[in-house]
N, C-alpha and C positions, 0 to 999 in steps of 0.2 A: 890650867887648861881643862876644859870640859868636853867630853866626847859621849855621844849617845846615838842610838838608832842606826847602827852599822857604820858610823863614821870611822875614818882611818886617818892617822897622823904619824908622820915620820919626822923625828927631830934629830938634828946633829949640831955640833958646835960645843959651846960650854955655857954653864949656868951655875950660879951660886946656890939657887934653890929652885926646885920644881914641885908644883902642886898640881896633881892630875886626878880627876875623877872621871871614870869611864863606866858606861852601863850599856845594856841592850845590844850585845854583840858588836860593840865597837872595839877597835884595835889601836893601841898607842905603842909605837916603837921608839924608844929613846935610848937604845943600846949604843948609838954613836954620839949621844949627848953626854959630855963629861960634866957630871953633876956632883956638887959637894954634899948637899942634903936634899931629901925629898920626902913628900907626904903623898901617898898613893892610895886610891880606893878603886876597886874593881868589883862590879856586880853584874848579875844577869848575863852571864857568859861573855863578859868583856875580857880582853886580854891586854896586859901591859908588860912590856919588856923594858928594863931600865938598868943603867950602870950608875952606881952611887959610890963615891969615895969615902964619905964619913958617916952619915947618919940617915937611916931610912925608917919611916913610920909607914906601915902598910896594913891595909884591911881588905880582905876579899870575902865576898858573900854570894850566895845564890849562883854558884857556878863560875864566879869571877876567877881569873887566873893572873897571878903576878910572878914574873921571873926576874930576879935581881942578881946582878953580879957586881963585883968590886975590883 
């Protein structure tokens, strides 16, 4: 999933894998998505919230914010 330029996404349900790239003040909320593994990138004041059960690869830059729980 790609988010940019102030886009917002709310995800719920379940997934085996989530790949999310967010930039330019976008917001991705996947706290209600039961995810096994994820690869997440947030940059330029983007925000991503995620719940991951097993494995998380995360990268934040230029004011990007990632909040992860398990």
